[in-house]
N, C-alpha and C positions, 0 to 999 in steps of 0.2 A: 385341415391338412397339416401334416407334419413337415417341419423344415429341418434340414441337416445343417450343421455348422461346419464350415470348411476347416480342415485340420490345421492349415497354416494360420488361419485367423485365431483359432483356439490357442495355438502355441504362442502367438504374439501376445494374446491376453494374459496367458500364464506367465510369460516372460516379464511383462509389465508389473504383474502382481509380485513376482519375486524381487524385481529391482526396487519397487516401491517399499517392500518390507525391509530389504537390506538398507535402503536409504534412511529409513526411520530408526534404525538400530545403531548403537555405537559399535556393536560386534554381534555376529550370529553365526550359525553353522548350517550346513546342508540339512542335517537331521532336524534341527530346530525349525527350519523353513518348512520342511515336509510336514512336521507335526502341526504347525500353525496354519498352513494353507490347505492341508488335506491332499496335496499333490503327492504322488508316489515318489520314492527316493530317486529312482532312475530318472524320472522327468526333471526333478529339481537339480540333480547333478548335471544333466545335459544342459539345462538352461543356465546354470551358474557358470559352467565351462564356457558357454557362449559369451556371457557377460564379461568374464575375465579376458577372453580373447579380444573383446571390444574395448577393454580397459575402463569399463564402468565399475568393475568390482575387483578387489585385490584380496589375496590371502595374507593374513598377518600373523600366523603362528598357530600353536595348539592351545585348545581350551582345556578346562578341567573335565575329567572323565567321571561319569556316574556308574562306570562298569564297562569294561571293554576298551576299545581304542579311544584315545583322546581325539575329539573332533577338531578339524581344521577350521579356524575362525575366519570369517569373511567380513569385509568392511567396504562400504561405498568409497570409491576413489573420487575424492573432492576435487582433484586436479584433472578430472576427465575433460572439463571444459569450463568456460566462463560466460557470464552474462552481464549485460549493461542495464542499469536502471536509471532513468532520468525523471526527476520531479520538476515539472515546469510550473513556476508561480509567477505572479505579476512583477515582482521585484527581483527575483533570483531564480537560478536553476541549481538543483542539487543532483550530482551524478555519482553513481557508485559502480565499481566493477566488483563482481562477486565470483567466487568459485562455484562449482555446481552444488555445493552444500550451503550456499547463501552466506558464506563468510565474506566480509568486506575486505577486499584486497587493496582497493584504491577509492579515495573519496575526494571530491572537489566541489566547491560552490562558486558559481559565477554570478556576480551581481549585475543586474540589468538597469541601466540608467536611462533607457529610452523614454521619451514622452509618449503619451497615449496615441498621438497621431502616427507614431512610428511603428505601432504594433500591426504588422502585416504578416501574411502567411510566408512571404518570401524572406522577411526579416527573421522570423522564428525558425524557418527551415535552415537558413544559413548558420544560425547559432547552434541548432541541433547537430548539424553536420560537423561543425567545429568541435562540439563536446564529444560526440561519438568517436571521432578520430583521436582526440586527446586521451580519452579513457582507454581505448583499445591499444594505443601506443605503449601503455604500461602493462599489457597483458602478458603473462608468462606463456611459454610454449606448452601445448597440451594436445592430447590425441584428437579432440573434437573441436578445438578452437572456440569460436563464438557460438554459444548455444542459442542466443537470441538477444534482442534489445527490447526492453519494455519502456514505454513512455507514459507517464502519468500527467493528465491534463486537467485544469481547473474548470470543468464545465460538462456539457452534454456530449457524450462520445458514443458512436456506434462501434462497440468493441469487436463485433464479428466482422464487419466490413472494413474496419480500420479507418473510419472517417470521423472527422469532427462534425458534430451537429451544430453546436453553439457554445462558444466560450465567451460569456457575457462581459467579463472584465478585461478581455483582450480584444473584443469586438470581431472575432473570427467566426464565420459560419460556412457550412457546406464545403469542407476542405478534405480532400482525399490524402491525408497526411502519410499513410503507409505507402500508397502508390508513389508519392513524391520521394520518400526516403529510399524506397526500393530501387529507384533509378540510380542511386549513388552507392548503395551498399548491398552486398549479396546475403544479407542476414535475414533471419526470421524476426519480423517486427510485430509487437503487440502494443496497442494503445488502450488506455482505460481511464476512467475518472480517477482523480487523485485520491479521494476518500475511499473508493473501492480498493485501490492499491494499498492504502494504509491498513484497511480492515483485513485484507488478505495476508499482509505481512504479519500482523499480530496473530492471526489464526495459525499460520504456519509455524510461528515461534512457540505458541502455547497450546494449540489445539483445544481452545475453548469454543464450544459449538455454537454459542449464541452470544454475539457481541456487537457493539456499535463503535465506529471510529468517527469522531467529529474532527474534521480538518478546518481549522479556523486561521485565516490569514487576512488578505484583502477581501476575500469572500469566505463563505462558510458552506460546507457540504458534509455529508455523512455517508459512510459505507457500512453495510449491514451484512452480518453473517448469521444465517439461520440454519440450524442443524448441520453445521460444518460446510455450508456452501454460501457463496455470494448471492444475495437476493437482489435481483435486477428489475423485477416488475415486468409488466406487459411489454413496454417499449424499450426496456433497458436503461431507464433513467430514474429508477428508484433511488432514494437517498438524498434528494434535493431538499434537505431539511432547512437549509439556509433561506429558502424561498417559501417557507411557511410563515403565516402571519402571526405576529405577537403584539401588534398595535393596529387596531382596526382603522384608525385615521392617521396612520403613521406616514413616514417618509416614502417618497417615490423611490423604487428600487430599479436597478438596471434591467431587471426582467419584465418591468412594466407593472408589477404589483405594488401595493402600498403596505408599509409596515412589516416588511420581511425581516426575519431574524438576523440575517447578515448585516442589515443596516444598523443593528444595535450591538452586535457581538463580534465585530471584525476590526481590523486596523483602521478602516475608514471611520468606524464608530468611535474608536479611541481618539482619532484626530478631531472629530466633531466635539466630543466631550471636553477635550483640552481647550478648544475654541470657546466653549461655554464658560470656561474658567480663565478666559483672556490670554490663552497661550496659542500662538500661531505655530502650527507644526505641519510639515510636508511629509507625505508618505513616500518612503524610499527604502533602499536596502538596509539602512541602519535605523530606521524610525523606531521599530519596536525595541531593539536593543538599547538605543539611547534613552527611550522613554522609561524602560525598566530601571536603568541606572539612575536616572533622575528621581524616580519614585522611591527607590531604595535608599537614596541619599537624604530623603525626607521632604522633598518638594511637595507641598500640600496640594497643588493643582494636579500634579501627576498621580498622587495617591488617590485623590477623589475620583479622577477619571478612571483609574483601574478598578476602583470599587464599583463604579457604574457598569464597567465592562463585565466584571465578574458576575454582577447581578443579572445582566442580560444573558450571559452565557448560561447561568443557572436556570433561568426561565425556559429557554429553549431546550436545554438538556432535560429538564423535568418533563416537557412534552414528549421528547423522544423516549424517555424511560417509560412513560405511561403507555405509549403505543406499543413498544417492542418488548418491554420487560426483559432486558438482556441480563446475562450473568455479570457482565463488566462493560464499562464504557471507557474508551480511550480518547484523550484530547491531544490532537497533533496540530501541526502547522506552526506558524511563527508566534501566534498568541500563546502557545504552550511555553514559550520562553518566559512568560510572566507568571509561571505557576506560583511563585512565592507571594504574588500580589492578588491573584484571582481565585486560586483553588479553594481556599477556606470560604470565600463568598459564594462560590458555586455550590459547595457542599451545604452551606447554610440555607440557600434558596431551595435546594432539592429536598432537604429535611422539612422545610416549611410547606412546599407545594405538592410533593409527591405522595402517592398512596403508601401505606405502611410497607408493602412488599418491595417498593422501589427506593425507599428512603436510604437504605444501607448499600445500594449498588456502588461498588468501588468505581471511583473516577481516577483513572491512571494516566499520567503524562507519558505520551509516546516519545520514543527517541527521534531526533531530528532526521535520521535516515530512513524512518519507517516507510514512507511513501515510495521512495526510490527503491528500497529493498523489495517492497511488494511488487513493483513493476518488474524488477528482475526476476522475481519468483514466478510471475505470470508467464514471462518469456520462457523460462526453463520448463515449466509444466506443459507449455504448448509444444515444445520441441522433443523432450525426452519422455514425458508422461510418467515420471517417477514421483512427482508431487501429486497431492490430491487434485481432483478435477475441480476448478473454481466454482462451477455452477452445475446444478442438477437439472 
């Protein structure tokens, strides 16, 4: 049986195609859009006029002519609206306000001093409300205001329902976080795993179709891009590389397993390595930064601890590369601050342990804002549909 496609639906699909194309170009024209999409010029012209009226697109002058009239150049209006991205970690929150083109307009970091017993849903909700209000207070005026708010969380998240499944290092389970936030704000909210947000951010920035993003802080997780889309797995929890086993009779992990990668490649692991060298260290907002400073100043205990951390990171990354064979791997999270102390050791271990095809995989240090930027990008794509669809 044949099915017809409603004309209004087809027009909306074509409009999204045109907007997405303009979004990805520094400048283009109606003629160029028609040639690239196969849409006839009258349709393109009508859709572009609509987007200009909605203030998502602007005309910026005349381009060069290849014969005949000079084309009118078009550009996406980055000031059409703004998005908030928040990266929630155990010791701190990173928040960004971006314009619709994902340029950072405002950045702030909030240190969290609470003890483990203070980590409750109400406590985190109050902090998120405070951060969202503070970031939006700095938002310039725009035609479309807040396009969305994306929140990256360190654990298992049901991204479609907007619920927390389990945040092991925060001790939170079964929390309808989007419903809670929607009682306070009239915005479109998106929640996702922090490593997924980091992976999506790097994909949007570089359009590398197969990559992995390892987020290493108090815990360790990974986000995976396959063929230009986030890979989520059957239940949406793919990428929990931090809970793969690298020591068969190893330490007990918060997930209930023994010998998990994050027990050997995280801030917690670094603190334990320091204790082995008779250094008492407490994990907090400044732990990693202070440890890097002491190691760089030549303290032998700190240097040896970072060497062990780099070796463990390399072992786990080797496993990830063997399974996924990505074009590139990114290392984000607080541990990335120690790149001068761990990166060469990571690369040495990968060269030693990986198959030849994976030995030369670039290991790139991500920007500190990558996860928050990815969360903002997910929020924008949900609202305007001009970014690529995160999952297939």
